[in-house]
N, C-alpha and C positions, 0 to 999 in steps of 0.2 A: 510652595506648600510643604509643610513639614511632614516627613514620614512618621506615622504614629508609632511604629515599632521602636523609634528612638527614645521614647519616653516610657517609663515603667508605669503602666496603668493598672496592673493587676498584681496582687500579692496573696499570701496565704495567711488566714487568720489562725488564732490559737487552737481552733478545732480542726484545722487541716483543710478548710474549705477555701476555694478560690474566691477572692473578693475584688470587686472593681472599686476604683478609687472614689467613685461617687456613692458607694454603698456603705462606707465606714465613717466613723467620726473623724474630725480633723486632728492633725498632728499625731502625737504619741498615743492618743486615746484609741487609735485604730487597732492597736495591739496586733499588728501584722508582721510578717516576715518575708524576706526575699526568697522566692522559690529557687533561685540559682545557688546562693551561698548560705542561706539560712539565717543571715543576720537580721536584727530588727529594722523595720522601716517605719517611716512616719508618712502620714498623708498630707501632702501640700495642696491646700485648697484655697489658694489666694484669689485675688481679684484681677491679676494681670496675666500671669502665665497659665497655660493649660494645667488642669489638676493632674497630679501624678504622685507616685510614691518615690521616696528618696531614703537612702540608708541613713540611719541615725548617726553612725560613725562619721558621716560626711564623705566617705570614700565609696565610689561606685564600683561594683564588680563587673567584669567584662560580660557583655551580652545579657545582663540581668533583664532588660526590657524585652528582648527577644524570647528569652526563656519563659518569662511570665506570660507573654502573649501565646506562646506555644502551649503552655499548660492550660491557660484559660480556654483556648479553643477545644482542647481535648475534654475538659470538664463540661463544656457545653454539650458535646456529643454524649458524654456519660449521662447527663441529665435528660437528654432528648428522647422522645419516643420514636424517632426516625429522622430521615433527612431526605432532601431533594437531591437527585442525581442528574447529571447532564445526559443529553442524548448521545447515542453511539451510532455510527454509520459504517456499513460494510459494503464494499463493491466487489463484484466477481465478474469475470469474463469467461464464457464457455464457448468452445469451438466444436462444431459437429464434424463427423468424418468427411462430409461433402464440402467442407470449407466455410459453411455459414457460421457466423459468430454473433453473439449477443452479450450485452452487459446488463447486469441486474444490481439493484441496490436494496438493502434491507436496513430499516431504521428502528432503533429502540428509542422511543420517545422519552424525553425528560420527564421525571415524575417522582413521586414520593415513595420511599421504601420504609416500612415499619421495622423497628428494632424489637426483638424479643429479649435480648440481653446485650450488655455492652461491657467490655473489659478494656483497660488501658495497659499498654506495654506488655501484652501477653506474648509469650514466646511460642512461635510456630516454626519448628524445625530450626533452620539457620537464620531466621529473621525474627524481629520483634517490632511489629507495626505499632504506630502510635495508638490506634484504636482498632479493636476487633469487635464487630457487631454481628450478633446472630440474626440472620434474616431467613425465616422459613427453615429449610433443611440445609442451608449453607451459611457461610460467614462472609461479611463484607469487611475488607481491610481498608483502613483510612490512614493516609499519611498527611501530616500537617507541615507545610513548608513555610518557614519564616525566613531563614537564611540558607538552610541546606535543603536542596531538592533531592528527589530520588535519582541516584545515578544509575548508569547502565548495569552495573553489577547487581545492585539491589533490585532493579527492575526485572532482571533475569530470574533472580531468586524468587521474587513474588510471583512471576508468571509460572514458574515451575510448581508452585503450590496448587495451581489450577483454581484459585479462588478469585472472585472479583475484587479488584483493588482500585482505589481512587485517591488522587492527590488534591488537597485543598491549598491553593496558592495565596498565602496572606502577604507575601513580600510585594506583590504587585498592587496592593491596595493603598491608596492615599486618601486622607480625609482630614477634616478639621476637628473631628471629635470621635473618639472611640468610647463606646459604652457597651454594657452587656447586650442591649437590644441590637445595636449596630453589628457587633461581632456575631450574634446569633443569626442575623439575617444573612451574613456572608457564609458562615460555616454550616448552618442547618438549613435555612430556607432557600438561599440562592443557588444558582448553578454556574454563574458567569466565571467564577474562579476555581472551577473544579474540572479536572481532566481524568479520563480513565487511564490507569496503568495497565490493568487487565480487565477487559469488559465483563459485564454482568452475565451475559448469555451469548458469548461469541459463537459457540457451536450452532445454536439455533439461527443466529443471524447469517452465518456462513451458508447454512443449508437453504435458508430462504432466498438469499442473494443468488445462489447457484441455480435454484429452481426458476427464479425470474429471468436469469441469464439464458437458461435453456429455452424457456418460453419465447424469449425475444429472438433467439437464434432460429427456432422452428418457424417463427412468423415471417422470416425473410424468404424471398422467392428462392425456389430451388434452382441452383445454377445449371445452365445448359451444359450437357455433356460435351467434352472437347471433341472438336471435329476429327473424324477418323483420318489418319494420314493416308493419302492416296499416292501410289507410286505412278510416275509418269509412264505413259504407254511405251512398250518395248516391242520392236519387231526384230525377229531373229532369222537370219539367213544362214544356211549351211553351205560352205564351199568345201567340198570333200568332207573331211572330218573336222574342219575348222569352223567355228561360229563367227558371225559378224552381226553385232547388235546395233540397231538404230533406236536411240532413245529420244522420244519427242519431248522437247522442253519449250516453254514459252519464248525463249530467246534464240532457239535454233535446234538443229538436229545433231545429237551427239553420236558419233560413229566409233565403235570400239571393236577390236578383234585381238586375240592373243598373238604373241610374237611369232611371225612366220615371214621370213624375208621375201619370199616370192609373192605370197598373198598380200602382204603389206604394200609392196610396190604397185600391184594391180589396183588396190583400193586407193592408194595415194593418187594415181593418175586420174581416177574418176572424180575424186573429191576436189583436186586442184582445178579441174575443168569447171567446177561449180562455184569456185571462189571460196572454198572451205579453207580452214587454217588449223594447224596443229596446236593442241593445248598440252604443253609438257606437264603441267601440274596434275592433270587428270589422265594423261596418257591416252588421249582420244582426239578425234577430229571434230570440229564444229562446222556445220554446213547451214547456210541460210534456210529459213523455213520455206521460202519461195521455191526452193529447188527440190522439195520433197518428192514430187512425182517422178522427176527425172532420176533422182538418186535411187529410189526404190526400183525403178525399171532396170537401171544399170546393175544393181546388185542382184536382182532377180535373174538377169541373163547370166551373170557371173556364177550364180548358184545352180541354175538349171532346175530349180524346184520352188514350190510355193513356200513363202516364209511362214514362220510361226509367230503368233501374237501372244504376248505375255502381259 
């Protein structure tokens, strides 16, 4: 299938209006000019090939067809009372202090926007959009893409203006016939080949999506508070002015005391008799749980007083 932008289907008549090849008389009688180079063109309306304009001189200027298509699309918007725009979606995720999170989506439905006034190639600061349409109290910027699309630099400049901007992609369209109505359906009526460069009402959509995300987060069950950490039971004996701690753990009894050669030897003899073993990493002894009563009795006799419980 032949890409329609390869044939020049649009030209400028002697009054400066964009004319489609099926709207003018055949041949030289069309009295039209190439919108790219300004040379006279004739309307070829034969029985075999698709109708199109050709330069009278017989030489084709570079990208004449693309320039003509680009100009025709702009003039259709200049003549239009408005245009349909595509939908826009915004997603936001919000997280509460307690860890609950929710996601919300806001949608601006596709729909018609009325134009109050339309300018072509109006300069706005550092950029000159193809079409500038006044809509209500703001302006809608429209870029027509035939061979050149909005690059990242221009996208950034357009976004900095804070105005809604949209791109119409004509390069992606193929068909066996271009005419005024077909192009109008694409540029004015349709939404399939339009994308937002800078959305129409992004601030409102962001707020709406955030609100929905918070509602979703609050709707989630409140998480249970983390279990309070519990210290294992500790029994403390005093032998003179030295402490001996017995810490009860699921896997055994940990016995610890500060360094004292005499005291340490006496504790060692008790623990070895119970099958305990030294743990160098923790600098303590580990005694089997089954020996608890005997261990506490022996340490009680060594201390000579009732132990403390912590």
